[in-house]
Each structure stands twice: as structure tokens, then as C-alpha cells.
N, C-alpha and C positions, 0 to 999 in steps of 0.2 A: 292603766290604773294609776300610775304615778302622775301622769299629766293631768288626769281628771281630778285627782286629789289636790294637786297643786292649784288648779283652777278653783276648786272648792274652798281651799284655805284662803286664796286671794279674795274670793267673794265674801268670805266671812268678815273681812275688814271693812266692807261697804255698809251702807244703810240697811237696816232690817226691813225697809219698805219693799225692796224689789230685788237686790242683787242675787241673793241665794236662790230665791224662787225662779228668777230668770235663768240662772245657770242650770238649775234642775230641769227647767223646761227645755233648754238647749240640749242637755244631755239625753233627755227622753226622746227628743226629735231625732237626734243622731242615732240613738238605738233603733228607732223605728226604721230609719233609712238603711241602716246596716243590715237589719233583718230582711228587709225587702230585697236589697241587693243579693243577699245570701240565697233567698228563694229563687230569684231569677237565674243566678249562677248555677244553682242546683239543677234547674231545668235544662240549661245549656249543657252542663256536664253529663247529665243523664242521656241526652240525645247523642252526645259525642261518644259516651261509653257504649251505647247501643250500637252505633256504627262500628266501633272498634271490635266488638264481639262478633257482629255479623260478618265483617270483612275478613277478620283473621280466621274465622271458622270456614268461610268460603275458600280462602286461599290455602288453608291447610288441606281441605278436601281436594282442591285442584292439584296441589303438590303430590298428595297420596295417589290420586288417579293417574297423574303424569308418570310417576315412578313405576306404577303397576303396568302402565301401557309400554313404558320403555323396556321392562323385563319381557313383556309379551312380544314386543317387536324383535327383541334379541333372539327369542326362540324361533320366531317366524323367519327371520333373516338366516339363521343357522340352518333351519330345515330347507329353505329355498336354495341356499348355497350347496348343500349336500345333494339335493335333487338336480341342481344345475350341473354339478360335476358329473353325475351319472349320465345325464342327458348329453353332455358334451362328448363323453366317451362313446355313447351309443351313436351320436351323430357322426363322429369320426369313423366309426366302424361301418356305418351305412354309406358314408361318402366313399369309403374304400371299396365296398361291395358294388356300389353304383358304377364307379369308375372301372372296376374290374369287369363288370358285366358289359359295359359299353365297349371296352377293348376286346372282350371275348367275342362280342357280336361282330366287331370290325374284322377281327382275325378270321372268324368263321366265314364271313361274307367274302373276304379276300381269297381264302382257300377255295371256297365254292366257285368263285368266278374263275380262278386259275384252272381248277379241275374241269370246269365247263368249257373253257377255251381249249384246253388240251383235248377234251372229248370231241369238240366240234372239229378241230383240226384233224384228229385221228379218224373221225367219222367221214369227213370229206375225202381223206386219203383212201380209206377203205372202200368207200362207195365208188370212187374212181377206179380203184384196183379191181373191185368186183365186176364193174361194168366192162373194164378192159379184158379181164379173164373170160367173162361171159362171151364177149364178142370174139375173142381169140378162139374159144371153143367152137363157136358157130362157124367161124371161117374155116377152121380145120375140119369141121364136119361137112364142108362144102357149101356153106351158106354165104360165102363171101369170096372176095378176090384177094390177090396178093397185095394190092394197094391198100385194101382195108386192113390187112394184117400189119403192114408196115406202119400204118398211121397210128396204131395203138401199141406198137412194140415198146415205146418208152414207158408207158404205164404198166405194161406186162412185166417189163424188166424191173421196174420199181417194186411191183408186187412180189416178184420172185426174190428180190433182194431182201425182203422182210422175212422170208422163210428161213429158220435156222438150218444150217448145213447138216447138222447131225440127224435131222429128220429125213434126209434124202441120201440114198446110196451114192457112192462115187461114180458108178456107171451112169446113174440118172443125172448126176451133176454134169458129167461130161456131155451127156445127150442134150441137156437143157442149154449148155453153153453153145453147142452147135446150133440149136434152135434159135438162140438169141442172135448168133452171128449171121445166120442165113435162114430166116423163117420160111421163105417161099419154097425152100427145098422140101418142106414137109407138107406142102399142099397137094391135093388130089390133082392129077393131070390125066385127062382123057379117061376119067372114070376109074383111074387106078390110084391107090393110096401110096404115098411116099413111104419108103422104108422107115420104120420106127416112129411113124406119126402117131400110131395108136398109143405108144408109150408116152409120148409128149402130151397127147390129149388126156390120158389118164392122170398124168401129173398135174396138168392144169385143172382137170376136174376136181382132183383132191384139194388143190389149193382153193378153188372156187368154193367148195363145200366148207372148207376150214374158215375162209374169210367170211362167208355168210353166217356161219355159226358164231364166229367171234363178233361180227357186226351186231347180231341180235343180242348176244351177251353184253356187249358194251352198252347197247340201248337200255337193257334191263338194269345194268349196274348204274348207269347215269340216272335213270328214274329213281332207283333206290336211294342214291346219294342225295338227289334233290328232295325227296320226301324226308329223308333224315335231316337235311339242312333246314327244311321248313318247320319240321317238328321242333328241332333245336331252337330255331329263331323264335318260334311261338312261345316256347318255354322261357327263353331268355327275355323276351319282350315283356311277358307277364311278370316275371320276377323283377325286371327293371322298373316297370310301372309300380309294382307293389313296394319295392324298396324306395323308389323316389317319392311316392305318396307318404310312406312312413318317415322318410327323411324330412319332408316338408312339415309333417305333423310334429315331429320331434323338434325341428327348428322353431316352429311356432310356439310349442310348449316351452322351449328354452327361452325364447323371447319373453314369454309371459313370466317365467321365473326370474329372468334378469330384471324385468320391470318390478316384480315383487321385491327383489333385493334393493333396487335403486329407490323405489318408493319407501320401503321400510327404513332404509338408511337415512333418507332425507327426512322422513317423519321423525325418526329417532333423534337425529341431530337437532331438529326444530324443537322437539319435546325437551331434550336436555337443556337447550337454551331457555325454553319457556319455563321449565321447572326451576332453573337457576334464577331467572328473573322473578318468578313467583316466590321462591324462597327468600330472595333479597327483599322483595316487597313485604313479605310476611314478617321478616325479622325487623325491618325498618318500622313497619306499622306497629308491631308488638312493642318495640323500644319506645316509639313515640307515645303509644297509649299508656305504657307503664310510667313514662316520664310525666305525662299529663295527670295520671292517677296520683303519682307522688306529689305533684304540684297542687293538685286539688286537695289532697289530704292535708298538706301544709297550710293551704288556704283556709280550710275548714278549722284547723287547729287555731290558727291566728284569729280568725273571726270569733271562734268560741271564747278564746281567752279575752279578746277585746270586749265582747258582750259581758263576759263575767266581770271584767274590771269596771265596766259601766254600771252594771247592777250593784257591784260592791260600793262604788262611789255614790250611787243614788241611795243605797241603804245607809251609808254614813251621813250624807247630807240631810236625809229626811228623818233620821232617828230623833227620838225625844230629847236625848242628851245633846245632840247637835243643835236642836232648836233652842234649848235653854241657853247653850253657850252663845249662839248667834244673837239671842234676845238681850243677854247681858252686854255683849259687845256692842250691839246697836244702841242700847240704852246709854251706855257709857259715851258713845260717840255723839249722842244727842245732847248729853249734859255738857260736853266740852266742845265748843266750836273751834275748828282749826282753820288754818289758812286755806284748806281745801274748800271749806264752805264759802269762803270769800272768793276763791277762784271760780267756783261753780256759778257764783252770782255775777261774776265779771264777764268781760268780753271773751277772755280766754276760756272761761267755763263754758260759754256758748259754743266755742270751736270744739272743745272736748266732747261736749254733748253731741254735736253733729258727727264727730268722728265715731263716737260710740254708736250712734244711730246707724251710720253707714256700715260700720263693721258688723253690727248686729244683723243687718239685712243680708250681708254676705254670708255670715255663719249660718243663717237660717237656710240659705240655698245649698251651701256646702259646709256642713258642720265639721270642719277639720280641727283637730286637737290644738294645733299651733295657733290657729285663729281664735279659738275659744280662750286660750291662755292670754293672748294679746288683748282680747276684749276684757278679760278679767282684770288685767293690769290697768287698762284705761279706766275701768269702773272704780278701781281702788287707788287711782292716782299714781300708777306705775310710771317708770321712766319712758319718755317718748322715744328715745333712741332705740330702746329694745323693741318697742312696738313697730317702729319704722323698719328696723332691721328684719323683723319677722315678716312684715308685709313685703319688703323687697325680695326676701327669700322665696316667699310664696309666688310672687309675680314671676320670678325667674323660673321656678318649677313649672308654672302654668305655661310659659312660653316654650320651655323644653318639651313639655307634654304635647303642645300643639305641633311642634316640629316632628315629634315621634309619630303622632297620628297621621300627619301628611305623608311621612315616609312609609308607614304601614299601608295607608290607602293606596299610594302609588305602586308599592310592591304588589299588593293584591291585584290591582288593575292590570299590571304588567303580567303577572303569572296567569291570571284568568284569560287575558287576551291571547298570550302565546299558546296556552293550553287549548283554548277554543279554536284558534287557527289551526293548530296541529290536528285537533279532532276533526275539523272540517276537511283538512287535507286527506286524512285517512278515510273519511266518509266518501270523498270523491274517488279515492283509489278503489274502495270497495265497489262503488258503482261501476267504474271502468272494468274491474275484475269480473263482475257479473256479466257485463256486456261481452267481454272476451270469452268467458265460459260459454255463454249462449252461442256465440259465433263458432267456437270449437265443437260444441255439441252438434250444431247443424252440419259442420264438416264431417264429423264422425258418422252421422246418419247417412250422409251422401256416400261416404266410403263403404259403409256397410251394404248399401244398395249396390254399389259397383262390385263389391266382393261377391255378393249373392249372384249377380248377373254373370260374372266371369266364372263362378263355380258351376252354374248351370251350363255355360258354354263348354267348360271342360268335360262335364259329364256327357253332354251331347256328342262332343268330339270323340271321346273314348268309345261311346256306343257306336258311332259311325266307323271308327277304326276296327272295332270288334266285328261289326257286320261285314266290312270289307274283307277281313281275315276269313270269316266264315264263307263268304261268297268265293273268295280265291281258293279256299280249300275245296269247296264243292266243285269249282271249275277244274281244279287239278285232278280231283277224283274222277270226274267225267272224262278228262283227257287220258288218264291212266287206264280207265275202262276201255275207251276207244282204242288206245294203243295196244292194249292186251288183245282185244278182238281182232285188230288189224294184223298184229304179229301172229296170232293163231291162224288167220287166213293165209298169211304168207307161208307159214309153216306147212299148212295143208297143201298149198299150191306147190311148194318145193317138193313135198313128198310125192305129189302126183307126177310132177315133172321127172323126178328121180325114178319113180316106178316105171314110167314110160320109157325113159332112157335106158334103164337097167334091163327092161324086157327085150328091147331090140339089141342091146349090147350082148345079152346072154344068148340071143338067137342069131348073133353074128350079122345082124341087119345094119348095124351102124359102126361103132368104134371097134378098132383092133380086129377086123375080119381077117381070117386066114386067106392065103392066096387061093382063089377059087379054081375049080377045075375048068378045062376049056369049054365043056358043054354047058356048065352053069352060067357062063358069061352070055349065053344066048337066050337064057330064060328071062322071066319078068323081073327085071332088075329094079331094085330101090322103090318098088311100089309102096310097101308098108313104111319104108323109111320116110318117103315124102309125106304120107298121111300123118305119120308120127311127128314130123317136123312142123306140120301145120298146127297140130294140137299143142305141141310144146311151145310153139311161138305164141299161140293165143294165151296159154296159161302163163307164159313168161311175161307177156304184155300186161295181163291182169295183175300179176305179182308186182310188176314195175309200177303199175297204177296205184296199187295198195301201198307199195313202198313210198311212192311220191306223196300219197295221202299221209303216211306216217311222218314223212319229212315236213310236210306242211303243218301237220298237227303239232309236231315238235317245235317248228318255228313259231307257230301261233302261241303255243304254251310258253315258250321262252319270252316272246314279246309281252304276253300277259304277265308273266312273272316279273320281267323287267319293269313293266309299267306299275305293277303292284308294289314292287320294292321301292321304286321311285316315289310313288304316291305315299307309301308308308313312311319313307324318309321325310318327305315334305310334311306329312301329318305329324310326325314326331317333332319336327322343328316348330310347327304351329302349336302343338300341344305344350312343348317346352316354353314357347313364348308366352302362351296363356298362363302357364304355371308361374313363370317369372313375373308376369303382370299381377297375378293374384298375390304372389309373395311380396311384390312391391307395395300393393294396396294394403296388405296386412301390416307391413312394416310402417307404412304411412299412418295407418289407423293406430298402431301401437304408439307411434310418436305423438299423434294427436291426443291419445288417451293420456300419455305422459305429460303433454302440455296442459291438458285439463287438470290433471292431478297437481302439477306445479302451480297452475293459476289458482286452483282451489286452496292450495296451501298459502299462496300469496294473499288470497282473500281472507283466509282464517287469520293469518298474521296481522293483516291490516285491521280486521275486526277486533282482534285482541288489543292491538295498539290503540285503536279508537276507544275501546272499552276502558283501557288503562287510563287514558286521558279523561274519560268521563268520570272514572273513579277518583282521579286526582282532583277534578273539579268539585266532586262531592266532598272531598276532604277539605278543600279550600273554602267551600260555601259557608259553613257556620261562622268562621272567623271573618271572612270578607263581608258576609251579610251583616254581621254585627257592626263592622266598621262603616259600611254604607249607611246602615240604619241610624247609627249614633254619631257619625262624623260631624254633621252639621249641628246637631243638638249639642254635642260636646264643645264644638267650636263656639257656639253661641253662649253656652254657659261659661266657658273660659273667658270670653270677651266681657261678659257681664261681670264676672268675678274680678277680672283685672281692672275694669272700670271702677268697680266698687272699692277695690283696694287702693287704686290710684286716688280716689276721692278721699279715702281715709288718710292716705299719706299726705295729700295736699292740705287737709285740715290740720294735721299734726305738724306739718312742716311750717305752717304759717302761724302757729300758736306759740307765744312766749313761754318759756319754761321757768317757773319760780325757782329762785336759787335755793330755797330751803328744801325743795323736793329733789334736787340733783344729788347724785351719789358722790361721796367724797372718796 
């Protein structure tokens, strides 16, 4: 306002033909340009304010969502850790149960093997003793020779040694000692029985019966122990498999919970960092937007005041009172010619006119107040030094403005180039992340197929083991049925043999016969005995055959049992290997899934970083676009303005200054 008024007052001293009117025109042009600039700046600011509102709103939403997700992840992680603690306790207990079960199986198997070895040894010893006793009885009954008896005496002696002494009277002990020291003395000679041979035979017969009963009892006891062992092992194996399956399931579940914890913690940490970054971006953007708003408010205020001052100056210059004053002043100046009129008509006046024309051209392009004042001074005969000084100041300001424009342009180019390169780097990383995720997903699908295949194999293997168990159980049941039938047959045969022997014994046809009368020795001697011996021998042979069949069946059953146990052990090793393979595949799958999650997080982070760079480019775009769009235009205008000002300065520098116009 003050500058405009000064220019108006200076113009009032000029001719009334044009100076005031020209100043008014210049001021009106300046007002028009200021208003146009204001409208354009308003559009640019509105666009910037719209971006501020949208960006801050979006970031505020992202921060809120991130904080909610962080709280949600905290609950998820806490729950997963609690469940993981429970699972670890259950896993430890299951591992303890599985180990105890396996050791229990090993202990039971070792005990059963030791019992069976003891049984087999005892069985062989008793079978040898029974055979020796049976042969000794037959020899004493006259079915053998002294050599036969001597050949088996060591076995008979071993059998006798096993009989507790309290079960035999002292007289019988002495008798058996004599028999053991000289067995041939107890043989029949010439159809006569040796003294006390009947007593020895009875003792041997009792021992034979006892050994036979014990032998049968041992077989039954061994069969019962084997069945109990197999039932126990079946129960243990089922429990082992169930516990082991449950252990694998718990371990898999624990692995999943560990994955939930790890993924949750990783996501939570990433979110905390992202929320912090978003919060910083939000605060920085809000601060920048507020600063820009304050700057815009100040800019509007200054422009408003400037326009108000211009309007006030126009009001003053165009009022009736001002016109009257200017007319009087102009009339007065026309009545009194001054040295200025002479100068205007001289060569110096021509230079001044050229300077005025050149400066007028400049002010029309860029109506700056300082130039308008300088123009007014030229028109009113002002001091040249002041005008030249004003021109130099303006030229210097224009050159500084040019340097600042170059600096801003280069800074914009540098920021946009760096940001664009970073954005492209992140785009490349996102592409590589997507390729890696696709590769990992293919690997996951392959592992899932392998897990499904090994699971089917485990199921088939378990079914096969169960079928083998059922088949072995059926075979053992058939064996026990056969053994029971054979043992019943042996029992019947032994009863028949015993009955026949007891009959002739009671009728004094065989063992322990009293000394016969002389005439009895001439009768049919031993006819019934010989017939009985034949039948007994046949029945004994049948019994031996059945016993042999029992032994063979027992041997076959043991071989089948050993083969089954070996096959079962091998099957367990195979099953354990398949389970370990499945566990390894599941762990590998879990690792691949974890890698997928990590890579997806990397991809998300890279996408976020890329989007941040894109957002930053969006922030840079309005200012940089304006610089790009106006740089050349502003440079051209500055060049033209500087050239115009230099022209003015050259005119003024070469024009003589009248002494009466110089300031004292």
C-alpha cells in the first residue's frame, strides 16, 4: 500500500497526459496477475490438502488396525504358549510311558526266554530220565540184559538223585544204593527173581509215574506261561502302538503350536515396527500438512492485504479529488517549462525515454512494486543512481532465484531418481518373493503327497502285523488243541498200560511174585505175562510215538513262535522307521510352511516398502511437477527480465545527469 501510494505520488508530478493513467493501468494489470496467481495456488493447495486428508486418514486407520492386531496376536501367542506347555507335559509323560512299555516288553521277553530255556533243559533231562527208568523197569521185568541195564544206569542214577530223600524210607534208600552199586544182582536168572528186585522195581515204577506226571505238568505249565506271555505282549504292543501314535500326534500338535507362537511373535514384531513407522509417517505428514496450511494461511493473508492495498491505491488515484489535484498540478507544469522539458527534447531526454520504454516493458511482464517505483522515478525525473541501484538489486535477486530454481530442480530429480530406483528394487524383490513362494508351495504339495503315501504304508503295515498276530494266535490255538488231544491220548495209554500192569501185578504174574511152590514151577509159566508184555510194548510204542509227536509239535510251535517274534521285531523296526520317516516329512513340511510364512512376510514388507516409496513419490510429485513445468518458463522470463533491466541500466548509465537534478 505504501509503495503503491509512493508511486502514485511520484506520478502526480508528471504530465497529466499519461503518467497517472499509465500507473493506474500498471497497478490494475498487477492486480489481475496477483488474482490469477492466487486462483492457481488455491487449486494446487486444494489438491495438496486433499492428499493430506486422505493419507493421514489411511495411516490413522492402518495404525489402529495394527494395534488391534498386535493385541489379538498377544492373546493368540499367550494361548498357544499355554497349550504348548500342556502338550510338552503330556509328551514327556507319553515318552516315559513308551520307554517303560518298551523296557517292560524287553524284560518280559528276557524272562520268558530264560523260563523256556530252563523248561527245555528240564524237559530234556526228564525225558531222558523217564526213558531210562522205563528201560530199567523193562530190563528188571526180564525184557533186557545186564548190559542193557548197565548202559542206562548213569541216567537212572541221575533220575534217582532228583528224588527227595524224605520221600523214601531209609531201608529203601539202602536198597537203592545196593541196586546202584550192583544192578545185575537184581536181574532174573534162570527164571528166578533176584531177592528184593520187586521192591526196586516198585520204587522205579513209582519214580517213573512221578516223572511222567511231572513231565505232563511241566508241559501244561509251559503252555500256560507261553499263552500268558503272548497275551501280555499283545496287550503291551497294542498299548505301545497307541501311546506311540498319541505321542506322534502330540508332537505334531506341539510343532503346530510352536509354529503359531513363532509366526505370531514374528508377525507381532513386524507389526510393532510397521505401526511405529506408520505412526512416524502419520506424525511427519500431519506436521508437514499443518505447516503447509499455516504457510498457505499466511500466503492468503498477505495476498489479501496486497490486493486490498492495490484497491485502496486505485481508489485514491482514480477519485475525483485526485483527478482535480492532478489536473491543477499538470496545468501548472504546462505553464512553467522546466529544465526537464529541455532534457526531454535533448539527446539525454531520448535516452530517458528509451529507458522508460524498456522498463515499462519489463513491468508489464513482471509488475513488481520496486520496478514500478523506479519507473515512476524515471517518469518524474528521479535520480538515476536510485533507479540503477533498484535495477541492480532486482537483477541480483533474479540470479539468486535462478540458482534456487536449479537447486530445487536438481534436488527433486535426485529424490525422485533415488526413490524410483528404490521402488523398482522392492518391486524386483516382490517378484523374487513370489517366485520363491511358488517354489515352496510346490515343495509343500510334494511333501503332502509323500506324507499321504507313507501314512498309507504305515496303515497297511499295521494291518499286516495285526493279521500276523491273528494268524499266530490261531496257529498257537491249533497247537494247544493238538497238544491237549495228544496229552489226553498219552494219558489214556498210560492208564491202559498201568491197568494191564496192575492186573498182572495183583495176580502175581509179574512184579514182586512170591516164591512159588515146587509144583507151580512145572505149570504154564509166564504165558499171560508174555501176552501182556506184547500189548504193553505196543501201547508203550504208541505212547512214545504220541510223545514224539508232542515233542515235534512243541518244537514246531517254538520255531513258529521264534519266527513270529523275529518277524514282529523286524516289523516293529520297519514300522518305527516309517513313522520316523513320516515324522521327518512332517517336520520338513512344517519347516517349508514356516519358510513360506517368512517369505510371505518378506513379500509383505517389500510391498509395504514399495508402497511407501510410491506414496513418497506422490508427495514429491506436485512440487516437482510444478518445478518441471515452470522451470524453463521461469528461466526464460528471468532471462528476458534481466535483459530488459540490463537495457534500462545501459540507457541510464550512458545518459548525462543534469546538475540541477542531482541531490545535494
